[in-house]
C-alpha positions, 0 to 999 in steps of 0.5 A: 471103046469110045463113041469116036471109034465107032461112029467117027464123032466124039462123045461128051466124055471124049470132049471133056477129058480131051483137054485140061488147063493144068496139063498145059502148065509151064515153068517160067523164070521171072525177070527176078530170077525166080521160077514159078509154074503157071497155067492158063485160064479155062474158058469158065474162068475167062467168063468169071473174070469178064464179070469183074468190073475192077482191073485189080481184082481181075489181075488178083483172080488171074494170078491166084488162079493160074499160078500153080507153084507156088499157089497163092490166094487172092489176098496174097496176089493183092499184096504181091501187086501192091509191092511189085514194079510195073514191068517186073515178075507180074507183068511177065507172069500176065503175059504167060497167062495170056499166051497160055489162055490163048488171047491177046493179039498174037493168039488172034493172029495165029488162030486166023490164017489170013492174018498170020505174018508170012514171009 
């Protein structure tokens, strides 16, 4: 029986097992037609990325962290970025990572009732 069932409040164990970014992974078909599986960043990973001063290294970190299938290294992400077109597969993948990580303009609007687009 969890603490929540007896007190109405969650325990630490309840909180830590409630969410898992890997469980929220999504299959994505990229503009090239290739299919990948991607997940969002965890809060910890967002903090790690926030300490990076270099946008290139941050994108390598995000791609190598969030691409579930195929799994790639930071060096592989760097090689891919160097060859990729500006608006192609990586741009789409970055949008999905932002969405799954719950940040960006639309995520902010979605979480604040006063700012939501309403008819």
